[in-house]
C-alpha positions in Angstrom: 95.2 83.6 87.6 96.1 80.3 89.2 93.9 77.7 90.7 94.2 77.3 94.5 93.3 73.6 94.2 96.2 72.9 91.8 98.8 70.5 93.2 101.4 73.2 92.5 99.7 75.2 95.3 100.0 72.5 98.0 103.1 74.0 99.7 101.8 77.5 99.3 98.4 76.7 100.9 100.0 74.6 103.6 102.3 77.4 104.7 99.6 80.1 104.3 97.5 78.5 107.0 100.3 79.1 109.5 101.0 82.8 108.8 101.4 84.5 112.1 101.8 81.3 114.0 104.9 80.2 116.0 106.7 77.5 114.1 109.8 75.4 114.9 112.2 73.1 113.1 112.4 70.0 115.3 114.6 66.9 115.1 113.8 63.5 116.3 116.5 61.2 117.5 120.2 62.2 117.7 120.7 65.8 116.7 123.9 64.8 114.8 122.2 62.0 112.9 118.4 62.6 113.3 115.8 60.0 112.4 113.5 62.8 111.2 113.4 66.6 110.9 110.0 68.4 110.8 108.6 71.9 110.6 106.0 72.1 113.3 103.4 74.7 114.2 103.5 75.3 117.9 100.1 77.0 117.9 98.2 74.2 116.1 100.4 71.2 117.1 100.4 70.4 113.4 103.4 68.9 111.5 103.7 71.3 108.5 106.5 69.5 106.7 108.1 66.2 107.5 111.5 65.7 105.8 111.1 61.9 106.2 108.0 62.0 104.0 108.4 65.0 101.6 111.0 66.3 99.2 110.8 69.9 98.1 112.3 70.9 94.7 112.7 74.3 93.1 109.8 75.3 90.8 110.8 75.1 87.1 107.7 76.6 85.6 108.0 79.9 83.6 104.3 80.4 83.8 104.3 80.6 87.6 103.0 84.0 88.6 105.5 86.3 90.2 104.1 88.5 92.9 
């Protein structure tokens, strides 16, 4: 079993809060050369992921539970 407070669960838990919500990918600035790109929840008004702040990499953990 995995610990929901583990840092490896950050993305999982962040996305889980928005299941069933309307989300959009939004760019700020020029669409051809945006200053920022975000995943935003239209229902909550929350920025879920901000490409200017976060980098997402593939998990390389053989112990990660497969569901």
